[in-house]
Biotite code that builds the C-alpha atoms (Angstrom):
import biotite.structure as struc

atoms = struc.array([
    struc.Atom([10.767, -21.343, -4.127], chain_id="A", res_id=1, res_name="MET", atom_name="CA", element="C"),
    struc.Atom([10.026, -19.656, -1.025], chain_id="A", res_id=2, res_name="GLN", atom_name="CA", element="C"),
    struc.Atom([13.303, -18.401, 1.190], chain_id="A", res_id=3, res_name="ASN", atom_name="CA", element="C"),
    struc.Atom([13.299, -20.820, 3.916], chain_id="A", res_id=4, res_name="MET", atom_name="CA", element="C"),
    struc.Atom([15.780, -19.463, 5.706], chain_id="A", res_id=5, res_name="GLY", atom_name="CA", element="C"),
    struc.Atom([15.335, -19.102, 9.473], chain_id="A", res_id=6, res_name="GLY", atom_name="CA", element="C"),
    struc.Atom([12.854, -21.913, 11.644], chain_id="A", res_id=7, res_name="ALA", atom_name="CA", element="C"),
    struc.Atom([9.975, -18.949, 11.741], chain_id="A", res_id=8, res_name="ALA", atom_name="CA", element="C"),
    struc.Atom([9.493, -19.779, 7.741], chain_id="A", res_id=9, res_name="ARG", atom_name="CA", element="C"),
    struc.Atom([8.068, -23.181, 8.788], chain_id="A", res_id=10, res_name="THR", atom_name="CA", element="C"),
    struc.Atom([4.928, -20.793, 9.794], chain_id="A", res_id=11, res_name="ARG", atom_name="CA", element="C"),
    struc.Atom([4.344, -19.140, 6.489], chain_id="A", res_id=12, res_name="VAL", atom_name="CA", element="C"),
    struc.Atom([1.881, -20.794, 4.127], chain_id="A", res_id=13, res_name="ARG", atom_name="CA", element="C"),
    struc.Atom([2.507, -20.761, 0.203], chain_id="A", res_id=14, res_name="ILE", atom_name="CA", element="C"),
    struc.Atom([0.154, -22.257, -2.100], chain_id="A", res_id=15, res_name="GLU", atom_name="CA", element="C"),
    struc.Atom([1.451, -24.404, -4.698], chain_id="A", res_id=16, res_name="ALA", atom_name="CA", element="C"),
    struc.Atom([0.376, -22.180, -7.503], chain_id="A", res_id=17, res_name="THR", atom_name="CA", element="C"),
    struc.Atom([2.170, -19.121, -6.265], chain_id="A", res_id=18, res_name="ALA", atom_name="CA", element="C"),
    struc.Atom([5.750, -17.968, -7.556], chain_id="A", res_id=19, res_name="ASP", atom_name="CA", element="C"),
    struc.Atom([7.662, -16.685, -4.633], chain_id="A", res_id=20, res_name="VAL", atom_name="CA", element="C"),
    struc.Atom([11.166, -16.270, -5.147], chain_id="A", res_id=21, res_name="ASP", atom_name="CA", element="C"),
    struc.Atom([13.920, -17.744, -3.251], chain_id="A", res_id=22, res_name="GLU", atom_name="CA", element="C"),
    struc.Atom([15.482, -14.674, -2.256], chain_id="A", res_id=23, res_name="ARG", atom_name="CA", element="C"),
    struc.Atom([12.244, -12.970, -1.029], chain_id="A", res_id=24, res_name="ALA", atom_name="CA", element="C"),
    struc.Atom([11.879, -12.863, 2.733], chain_id="A", res_id=25, res_name="VAL", atom_name="CA", element="C"),
    struc.Atom([8.306, -13.367, 4.040], chain_id="A", res_id=26, res_name="ILE", atom_name="CA", element="C"),
    struc.Atom([7.679, -13.220, 8.157], chain_id="A", res_id=27, res_name="GLY", atom_name="CA", element="C"),
    struc.Atom([6.032, -16.001, 10.270], chain_id="A", res_id=28, res_name="PRO", atom_name="CA", element="C"),
    struc.Atom([2.341, -16.328, 10.074], chain_id="A", res_id=29, res_name="ASP", atom_name="CA", element="C"),
    struc.Atom([2.033, -14.854, 6.533], chain_id="A", res_id=30, res_name="SER", atom_name="CA", element="C"),
    struc.Atom([0.012, -16.635, 3.633], chain_id="A", res_id=31, res_name="THR", atom_name="CA", element="C"),
    struc.Atom([0.688, -15.662, 0.024], chain_id="A", res_id=32, res_name="VAL", atom_name="CA", element="C"),
    struc.Atom([-2.589, -17.197, -2.244], chain_id="A", res_id=33, res_name="TRP", atom_name="CA", element="C"),
    struc.Atom([-2.891, -18.667, -5.373], chain_id="A", res_id=34, res_name="HIS", atom_name="CA", element="C"),
    struc.Atom([-1.086, -17.196, -8.212], chain_id="A", res_id=35, res_name="LEU", atom_name="CA", element="C"),
    struc.Atom([0.614, -14.422, -6.640], chain_id="A", res_id=36, res_name="ALA", atom_name="CA", element="C"),
    struc.Atom([4.156, -13.598, -7.427], chain_id="A", res_id=37, res_name="GLN", atom_name="CA", element="C"),
    struc.Atom([6.571, -12.275, -4.944], chain_id="A", res_id=38, res_name="VAL", atom_name="CA", element="C"),
    struc.Atom([9.758, -10.952, -6.704], chain_id="A", res_id=39, res_name="ARG", atom_name="CA", element="C"),
    struc.Atom([13.329, -11.115, -5.730], chain_id="A", res_id=40, res_name="GLU", atom_name="CA", element="C"),
    struc.Atom([14.431, -9.235, -2.506], chain_id="A", res_id=41, res_name="GLY", atom_name="CA", element="C"),
    struc.Atom([11.042, -8.562, -1.391], chain_id="A", res_id=42, res_name="ALA", atom_name="CA", element="C"),
    struc.Atom([10.792, -8.305, 2.238], chain_id="A", res_id=43, res_name="GLU", atom_name="CA", element="C"),
    struc.Atom([7.197, -9.172, 3.680], chain_id="A", res_id=44, res_name="ILE", atom_name="CA", element="C"),
    struc.Atom([6.706, -8.738, 7.365], chain_id="A", res_id=45, res_name="GLY", atom_name="CA", element="C"),
    struc.Atom([4.335, -11.136, 9.810], chain_id="A", res_id=46, res_name="ALA", atom_name="CA", element="C"),
    struc.Atom([1.483, -11.875, 9.779], chain_id="A", res_id=47, res_name="GLU", atom_name="CA", element="C"),
    struc.Atom([0.318, -10.458, 6.340], chain_id="A", res_id=48, res_name="CYS", atom_name="CA", element="C"),
    struc.Atom([-2.063, -11.576, 3.669], chain_id="A", res_id=49, res_name="ILE", atom_name="CA", element="C"),
    struc.Atom([-1.009, -11.598, 0.060], chain_id="A", res_id=50, res_name="ILE", atom_name="CA", element="C"),
    struc.Atom([-4.017, -11.986, -2.355], chain_id="A", res_id=51, res_name="GLY", atom_name="CA", element="C"),
    struc.Atom([-4.946, -14.285, -5.221], chain_id="A", res_id=52, res_name="ARG", atom_name="CA", element="C"),
    struc.Atom([-2.701, -12.759, -8.353], chain_id="A", res_id=53, res_name="GLY", atom_name="CA", element="C"),
    struc.Atom([-1.303, -10.404, -6.280], chain_id="A", res_id=54, res_name="ALA", atom_name="CA", element="C"),
    struc.Atom([1.724, -9.002, -7.425], chain_id="A", res_id=55, res_name="TYR", atom_name="CA", element="C"),
    struc.Atom([5.041, -7.894, -5.051], chain_id="A", res_id=56, res_name="VAL", atom_name="CA", element="C"),
    struc.Atom([7.786, -6.127, -6.915], chain_id="A", res_id=57, res_name="GLY", atom_name="CA", element="C"),
    struc.Atom([11.497, -6.772, -6.356], chain_id="A", res_id=58, res_name="PRO", atom_name="CA", element="C"),
    struc.Atom([12.513, -4.483, -2.996], chain_id="A", res_id=59, res_name="GLY", atom_name="CA", element="C"),
    struc.Atom([9.155, -3.955, -2.040], chain_id="A", res_id=60, res_name="VAL", atom_name="CA", element="C"),
    struc.Atom([9.320, -3.862, 1.263], chain_id="A", res_id=61, res_name="ARG", atom_name="CA", element="C"),
    struc.Atom([6.433, -4.819, 3.625], chain_id="A", res_id=62, res_name="ILE", atom_name="CA", element="C"),
    struc.Atom([5.651, -4.338, 7.075], chain_id="A", res_id=63, res_name="GLY", atom_name="CA", element="C"),
    struc.Atom([3.396, -6.662, 9.502], chain_id="A", res_id=64, res_name="ASP", atom_name="CA", element="C"),
    struc.Atom([-0.296, -7.243, 9.301], chain_id="A", res_id=65, res_name="ARG", atom_name="CA", element="C"),
    struc.Atom([-0.520, -6.065, 5.859], chain_id="A", res_id=66, res_name="VAL", atom_name="CA", element="C"),
    struc.Atom([-3.330, -7.209, 3.329], chain_id="A", res_id=67, res_name="LYS", atom_name="CA", element="C"),
    struc.Atom([-3.188, -7.218, -0.299], chain_id="A", res_id=68, res_name="LEU", atom_name="CA", element="C"),
    struc.Atom([-5.957, -8.110, -1.577], chain_id="A", res_id=69, res_name="GLN", atom_name="CA", element="C"),
    struc.Atom([-6.960, -9.981, -4.588], chain_id="A", res_id=70, res_name="ASN", atom_name="CA", element="C"),
    struc.Atom([-4.723, -8.750, -8.027], chain_id="A", res_id=71, res_name="HIS", atom_name="CA", element="C"),
    struc.Atom([-3.515, -5.922, -6.158], chain_id="A", res_id=72, res_name="ALA", atom_name="CA", element="C"),
    struc.Atom([-0.250, -4.670, -8.090], chain_id="A", res_id=73, res_name="LEU", atom_name="CA", element="C"),
    struc.Atom([2.882, -3.019, -5.415], chain_id="A", res_id=74, res_name="VAL", atom_name="CA", element="C"),
    struc.Atom([5.973, -1.820, -7.932], chain_id="A", res_id=75, res_name="TYR", atom_name="CA", element="C"),
    struc.Atom([9.344, -1.834, -6.931], chain_id="A", res_id=76, res_name="GLU", atom_name="CA", element="C"),
    struc.Atom([10.405, 0.354, -4.757], chain_id="A", res_id=77, res_name="PRO", atom_name="CA", element="C"),
    struc.Atom([7.109, 0.803, -2.933], chain_id="A", res_id=78, res_name="ALA", atom_name="CA", element="C"),
    struc.Atom([7.153, 0.587, 1.315], chain_id="A", res_id=79, res_name="VAL", atom_name="CA", element="C"),
    struc.Atom([4.242, -0.466, 2.956], chain_id="A", res_id=80, res_name="LEU", atom_name="CA", element="C"),
    struc.Atom([4.063, -0.087, 6.741], chain_id="A", res_id=81, res_name="GLU", atom_name="CA", element="C"),
    struc.Atom([2.623, -2.313, 9.240], chain_id="A", res_id=82, res_name="ASP", atom_name="CA", element="C"),
    struc.Atom([-1.186, -2.094, 9.293], chain_id="A", res_id=83, res_name="GLY", atom_name="CA", element="C"),
    struc.Atom([-1.965, -0.941, 5.733], chain_id="A", res_id=84, res_name="VAL", atom_name="CA", element="C"),
    struc.Atom([-5.264, -2.558, 3.606], chain_id="A", res_id=85, res_name="PHE", atom_name="CA", element="C"),
    struc.Atom([-4.349, -2.377, -0.383], chain_id="A", res_id=86, res_name="VAL", atom_name="CA", element="C"),
    struc.Atom([-7.776, -3.388, -1.914], chain_id="A", res_id=87, res_name="GLY", atom_name="CA", element="C"),
    struc.Atom([-8.328, -5.494, -4.783], chain_id="A", res_id=88, res_name="PRO", atom_name="CA", element="C"),
    struc.Atom([-6.864, -4.258, -8.106], chain_id="A", res_id=89, res_name="ALA", atom_name="CA", element="C"),
    struc.Atom([-5.349, -1.351, -6.910], chain_id="A", res_id=90, res_name="ALA", atom_name="CA", element="C"),
    struc.Atom([-2.397, -0.351, -8.466], chain_id="A", res_id=91, res_name="VAL", atom_name="CA", element="C"),
    struc.Atom([1.172, 1.234, -7.011], chain_id="A", res_id=92, res_name="LEU", atom_name="CA", element="C"),
    struc.Atom([2.905, 2.942, -9.912], chain_id="A", res_id=93, res_name="THR", atom_name="CA", element="C"),
    struc.Atom([6.510, 3.244, -10.413], chain_id="A", res_id=94, res_name="ASN", atom_name="CA", element="C"),
    struc.Atom([6.877, 5.414, -13.664], chain_id="A", res_id=95, res_name="ASP", atom_name="CA", element="C"),
    struc.Atom([6.097, 8.910, -13.741], chain_id="A", res_id=96, res_name="LEU", atom_name="CA", element="C"),
    struc.Atom([7.330, 9.128, -17.484], chain_id="A", res_id=97, res_name="TYR", atom_name="CA", element="C"),
    struc.Atom([5.825, 5.764, -18.609], chain_id="A", res_id=98, res_name="PRO", atom_name="CA", element="C"),
    struc.Atom([7.160, 4.528, -22.632], chain_id="A", res_id=99, res_name="ARG", atom_name="CA", element="C"),
    struc.Atom([7.669, 1.275, -23.975], chain_id="A", res_id=100, res_name="SER", atom_name="CA", element="C"),
    struc.Atom([10.515, 2.471, -25.724], chain_id="A", res_id=101, res_name="VAL", atom_name="CA", element="C"),
    struc.Atom([12.685, 5.339, -26.010], chain_id="A", res_id=102, res_name="ASP", atom_name="CA", element="C"),
    struc.Atom([12.938, 8.256, -28.693], chain_id="A", res_id=103, res_name="VAL", atom_name="CA", element="C"),
    struc.Atom([15.326, 5.733, -30.915], chain_id="A", res_id=104, res_name="ASP", atom_name="CA", element="C"),
    struc.Atom([12.128, 3.269, -31.054], chain_id="A", res_id=105, res_name="GLY", atom_name="CA", element="C"),
    struc.Atom([14.352, 0.891, -29.057], chain_id="A", res_id=106, res_name="LYS", atom_name="CA", element="C"),
    struc.Atom([12.918, -1.227, -26.025], chain_id="A", res_id=107, res_name="LEU", atom_name="CA", element="C"),
    struc.Atom([13.420, 0.297, -22.976], chain_id="A", res_id=108, res_name="LYS", atom_name="CA", element="C"),
    struc.Atom([15.369, -1.450, -20.366], chain_id="A", res_id=109, res_name="ARG", atom_name="CA", element="C"),
    struc.Atom([15.903, -1.503, -16.179], chain_id="A", res_id=110, res_name="GLY", atom_name="CA", element="C"),
    struc.Atom([18.849, 1.492, -16.612], chain_id="A", res_id=111, res_name="ASP", atom_name="CA", element="C"),
    struc.Atom([16.652, 3.146, -19.100], chain_id="A", res_id=112, res_name="ASP", atom_name="CA", element="C"),
    struc.Atom([14.336, 4.652, -16.443], chain_id="A", res_id=113, res_name="TRP", atom_name="CA", element="C"),
    struc.Atom([14.243, 5.512, -12.679], chain_id="A", res_id=114, res_name="HIS", atom_name="CA", element="C"),
    struc.Atom([11.847, 3.566, -10.128], chain_id="A", res_id=115, res_name="ALA", atom_name="CA", element="C"),
    struc.Atom([10.222, 5.821, -8.074], chain_id="A", res_id=116, res_name="LYS", atom_name="CA", element="C"),
    struc.Atom([7.683, 3.745, -5.548], chain_id="A", res_id=117, res_name="GLY", atom_name="CA", element="C"),
    struc.Atom([4.799, 4.761, -3.371], chain_id="A", res_id=118, res_name="VAL", atom_name="CA", element="C"),
    struc.Atom([5.021, 4.877, 0.489], chain_id="A", res_id=119, res_name="THR", atom_name="CA", element="C"),
    struc.Atom([2.070, 4.072, 2.472], chain_id="A", res_id=120, res_name="LEU", atom_name="CA", element="C"),
    struc.Atom([2.032, 5.114, 5.879], chain_id="A", res_id=121, res_name="ARG", atom_name="CA", element="C"),
    struc.Atom([1.206, 3.173, 8.842], chain_id="A", res_id=122, res_name="GLU", atom_name="CA", element="C"),
    struc.Atom([-2.388, 1.542, 8.950], chain_id="A", res_id=123, res_name="GLY", atom_name="CA", element="C"),
    struc.Atom([-3.641, 3.732, 5.487], chain_id="A", res_id=124, res_name="CYS", atom_name="CA", element="C"),
    struc.Atom([-6.261, 1.986, 3.162], chain_id="A", res_id=125, res_name="SER", atom_name="CA", element="C"),
    struc.Atom([-6.223, 1.746, -0.667], chain_id="A", res_id=126, res_name="ILE", atom_name="CA", element="C"),
    struc.Atom([-9.769, 1.370, -1.951], chain_id="A", res_id=127, res_name="GLY", atom_name="CA", element="C"),
    struc.Atom([-10.313, -1.497, -4.652], chain_id="A", res_id=128, res_name="GLY", atom_name="CA", element="C"),
    struc.Atom([-9.051, -0.456, -8.347], chain_id="A", res_id=129, res_name="ARG", atom_name="CA", element="C"),
    struc.Atom([-7.244, 2.959, -6.768], chain_id="A", res_id=130, res_name="ALA", atom_name="CA", element="C"),
    struc.Atom([-4.350, 4.279, -8.652], chain_id="A", res_id=131, res_name="VAL", atom_name="CA", element="C"),
    struc.Atom([-1.200, 5.900, -6.902], chain_id="A", res_id=132, res_name="LEU", atom_name="CA", element="C"),
    struc.Atom([0.872, 7.627, -8.936], chain_id="A", res_id=133, res_name="VAL", atom_name="CA", element="C"),
    struc.Atom([4.900, 7.071, -8.688], chain_id="A", res_id=134, res_name="ALA", atom_name="CA", element="C"),
    struc.Atom([5.911, 8.635, -5.641], chain_id="A", res_id=135, res_name="GLY", atom_name="CA", element="C"),
    struc.Atom([3.313, 9.766, -4.020], chain_id="A", res_id=136, res_name="VAL", atom_name="CA", element="C"),
    struc.Atom([2.783, 9.637, 0.030], chain_id="A", res_id=137, res_name="THR", atom_name="CA", element="C"),
    struc.Atom([-0.318, 8.218, 1.679], chain_id="A", res_id=138, res_name="VAL", atom_name="CA", element="C"),
    struc.Atom([-0.444, 9.445, 5.448], chain_id="A", res_id=139, res_name="GLY", atom_name="CA", element="C"),
    struc.Atom([-1.194, 7.534, 8.646], chain_id="A", res_id=140, res_name="ARG", atom_name="CA", element="C"),
    struc.Atom([-4.680, 6.221, 8.682], chain_id="A", res_id=141, res_name="TRP", atom_name="CA", element="C"),
    struc.Atom([-5.928, 8.250, 5.798], chain_id="A", res_id=142, res_name="ALA", atom_name="CA", element="C"),
    struc.Atom([-7.924, 6.318, 3.420], chain_id="A", res_id=143, res_name="LEU", atom_name="CA", element="C"),
    struc.Atom([-8.246, 6.118, -0.321], chain_id="A", res_id=144, res_name="VAL", atom_name="CA", element="C"),
    struc.Atom([-11.739, 5.443, -1.727], chain_id="A", res_id=145, res_name="ALA", atom_name="CA", element="C"),
    struc.Atom([-12.359, 2.863, -4.233], chain_id="A", res_id=146, res_name="ALA", atom_name="CA", element="C"),
    struc.Atom([-11.350, 4.253, -7.996], chain_id="A", res_id=147, res_name="GLY", atom_name="CA", element="C"),
    struc.Atom([-9.608, 7.290, -6.843], chain_id="A", res_id=148, res_name="ALA", atom_name="CA", element="C"),
    struc.Atom([-6.495, 8.332, -8.904], chain_id="A", res_id=149, res_name="VAL", atom_name="CA", element="C"),
    struc.Atom([-3.661, 9.763, -6.123], chain_id="A", res_id=150, res_name="VAL", atom_name="CA", element="C"),
    struc.Atom([-1.366, 11.787, -8.144], chain_id="A", res_id=151, res_name="HIS", atom_name="CA", element="C"),
    struc.Atom([-0.195, 14.066, -4.814], chain_id="A", res_id=152, res_name="ARG", atom_name="CA", element="C"),
    struc.Atom([0.668, 13.229, -1.153], chain_id="A", res_id=153, res_name="ASP", atom_name="CA", element="C"),
    struc.Atom([-2.323, 12.213, 0.991], chain_id="A", res_id=154, res_name="VAL", atom_name="CA", element="C"),
    struc.Atom([-2.144, 13.712, 4.573], chain_id="A", res_id=155, res_name="PRO", atom_name="CA", element="C"),
    struc.Atom([-2.600, 11.372, 7.587], chain_id="A", res_id=156, res_name="ASP", atom_name="CA", element="C"),
    struc.Atom([-6.128, 11.177, 8.621], chain_id="A", res_id=157, res_name="PHE", atom_name="CA", element="C"),
    struc.Atom([-7.769, 12.089, 5.737], chain_id="A", res_id=158, res_name="ALA", atom_name="CA", element="C"),
    struc.Atom([-10.330, 10.494, 3.187], chain_id="A", res_id=159, res_name="LEU", atom_name="CA", element="C"),
    struc.Atom([-9.810, 11.467, -0.216], chain_id="A", res_id=160, res_name="VAL", atom_name="CA", element="C"),
    struc.Atom([-11.951, 10.035, -3.283], chain_id="A", res_id=161, res_name="ALA", atom_name="CA", element="C"),
    struc.Atom([-12.290, 11.016, -6.768], chain_id="A", res_id=162, res_name="GLY", atom_name="CA", element="C"),
    struc.Atom([-10.150, 11.662, -9.961], chain_id="A", res_id=163, res_name="VAL", atom_name="CA", element="C"),
    struc.Atom([-8.112, 13.258, -9.173], chain_id="A", res_id=164, res_name="PRO", atom_name="CA", element="C"),
    struc.Atom([-8.747, 12.763, -5.703], chain_id="A", res_id=165, res_name="ALA", atom_name="CA", element="C"),
    struc.Atom([-9.408, 15.069, -3.189], chain_id="A", res_id=166, res_name="ARG", atom_name="CA", element="C"),
    struc.Atom([-10.123, 15.231, 0.490], chain_id="A", res_id=167, res_name="ARG", atom_name="CA", element="C"),
    struc.Atom([-13.391, 15.219, 1.440], chain_id="A", res_id=168, res_name="LEU", atom_name="CA", element="C"),
    struc.Atom([-13.357, 14.389, 5.029], chain_id="A", res_id=169, res_name="LYS", atom_name="CA", element="C"),
    struc.Atom([-11.323, 13.347, 8.135], chain_id="A", res_id=170, res_name="TRP", atom_name="CA", element="C"),
    struc.Atom([-11.066, 9.786, 9.620], chain_id="A", res_id=171, res_name="VAL", atom_name="CA", element="C"),
    struc.Atom([-10.123, 8.111, 12.463], chain_id="A", res_id=172, res_name="GLY", atom_name="CA", element="C"),
    struc.Atom([-8.066, 5.019, 13.490], chain_id="A", res_id=173, res_name="ARG", atom_name="CA", element="C"),
    struc.Atom([-11.498, 2.759, 13.132], chain_id="A", res_id=174, res_name="ALA", atom_name="CA", element="C"),
    struc.Atom([-11.513, 4.167, 9.427], chain_id="A", res_id=175, res_name="GLY", atom_name="CA", element="C"),
    struc.Atom([-14.989, 5.737, 10.119], chain_id="A", res_id=176, res_name="GLU", atom_name="CA", element="C"),
    struc.Atom([-15.957, 9.498, 9.370], chain_id="A", res_id=177, res_name="PRO", atom_name="CA", element="C"),
    struc.Atom([-14.708, 12.026, 12.489], chain_id="A", res_id=178, res_name="LEU", atom_name="CA", element="C"),
    struc.Atom([-17.571, 14.400, 13.763], chain_id="A", res_id=179, res_name="GLU", atom_name="CA", element="C"),
    struc.Atom([-17.101, 18.059, 14.656], chain_id="A", res_id=180, res_name="PRO", atom_name="CA", element="C"),
    struc.Atom([-16.493, 19.429, 18.138], chain_id="A", res_id=181, res_name="LEU", atom_name="CA", element="C"),
    struc.Atom([-15.722, 22.627, 17.242], chain_id="A", res_id=182, res_name="GLY", atom_name="CA", element="C"),
    struc.Atom([-12.542, 24.716, 17.280], chain_id="A", res_id=183, res_name="GLU", atom_name="CA", element="C"),
    struc.Atom([-10.378, 22.456, 15.272], chain_id="A", res_id=184, res_name="GLY", atom_name="CA", element="C"),
    struc.Atom([-11.598, 19.233, 17.103], chain_id="A", res_id=185, res_name="ARG", atom_name="CA", element="C"),
    struc.Atom([-12.874, 16.014, 16.093], chain_id="A", res_id=186, res_name="TRP", atom_name="CA", element="C"),
    struc.Atom([-14.177, 12.844, 17.397], chain_id="A", res_id=187, res_name="ARG", atom_name="CA", element="C"),
    struc.Atom([-14.743, 9.315, 16.043], chain_id="A", res_id=188, res_name="CYS", atom_name="CA", element="C"),
    struc.Atom([-18.137, 8.335, 16.358], chain_id="A", res_id=189, res_name="PRO", atom_name="CA", element="C"),
    struc.Atom([-16.709, 4.391, 17.179], chain_id="A", res_id=190, res_name="ARG", atom_name="CA", element="C"),
    struc.Atom([-14.043, 5.108, 19.770], chain_id="A", res_id=191, res_name="THR", atom_name="CA", element="C"),
    struc.Atom([-14.501, 8.402, 20.985], chain_id="A", res_id=192, res_name="GLY", atom_name="CA", element="C"),
    struc.Atom([-10.479, 8.997, 20.333], chain_id="A", res_id=193, res_name="GLU", atom_name="CA", element="C"),
    struc.Atom([-10.250, 13.186, 19.779], chain_id="A", res_id=194, res_name="GLU", atom_name="CA", element="C"),
    struc.Atom([-8.277, 14.525, 17.195], chain_id="A", res_id=195, res_name="TYR", atom_name="CA", element="C"),
    struc.Atom([-7.371, 17.848, 16.619], chain_id="A", res_id=196, res_name="LEU", atom_name="CA", element="C"),
    struc.Atom([-7.071, 20.211, 13.320], chain_id="A", res_id=197, res_name="GLU", atom_name="CA", element="C"),
    struc.Atom([-4.633, 22.864, 12.771], chain_id="A", res_id=198, res_name="THR", atom_name="CA", element="C"),
    struc.Atom([-3.137, 24.366, 9.679], chain_id="A", res_id=199, res_name="ASP", atom_name="CA", element="C"),
    struc.Atom([-5.001, 21.798, 7.984], chain_id="A", res_id=200, res_name="GLY", atom_name="CA", element="C"),
    struc.Atom([-3.634, 18.824, 9.146], chain_id="A", res_id=201, res_name="LEU", atom_name="CA", element="C"),
    struc.Atom([-5.235, 16.571, 11.709], chain_id="A", res_id=202, res_name="LEU", atom_name="CA", element="C"),
    struc.Atom([-3.108, 14.392, 14.306], chain_id="A", res_id=203, res_name="SER", atom_name="CA", element="C"),
    struc.Atom([-4.500, 12.826, 17.688], chain_id="A", res_id=204, res_name="GLN", atom_name="CA", element="C"),
    struc.Atom([-5.520, 15.278, 20.446], chain_id="A", res_id=205, res_name="ALA", atom_name="CA", element="C"),
])
């Protein structure tokens, strides 16, 4: 079952029905809920929650304080930085040209294609049932709306929605839409933090 290397592993909660490969590494104070699967070589940081029925593929790297909601599917070689949220039944794909068989009709194997993982930067959130196409990067503190299909990179602090996903607004670290102050400046209504828009990109002022 789970890799028991190090005393910190005693603070990991893994439900009996979860399937955690012994070669996976899970950080302290993390929880893997019922029927979740964590594959070989996956690395999960501290204080993470892996929801019921979620899937973490081989070699996936997950930072600290990450939440994978129920039935989220994270295929290798995805990288999720600290503080990322992945909503229920969201899918991070890894194959740009998926086929079950090759041109000769033979079942494709691992060596017949190249996995290309999704990257989720610090603090970003992925809404329920969103689909992220192989290789895309979602920027820091960005927000992908529920049901969106993301086929290209998402800038930091962007709120994207739709099929295909397009930017609708800017959001701050609190996740709420920002208020315009004029001259490319924006403010979070909850925290008062200010941001600066330059050449179509947003950064903290």
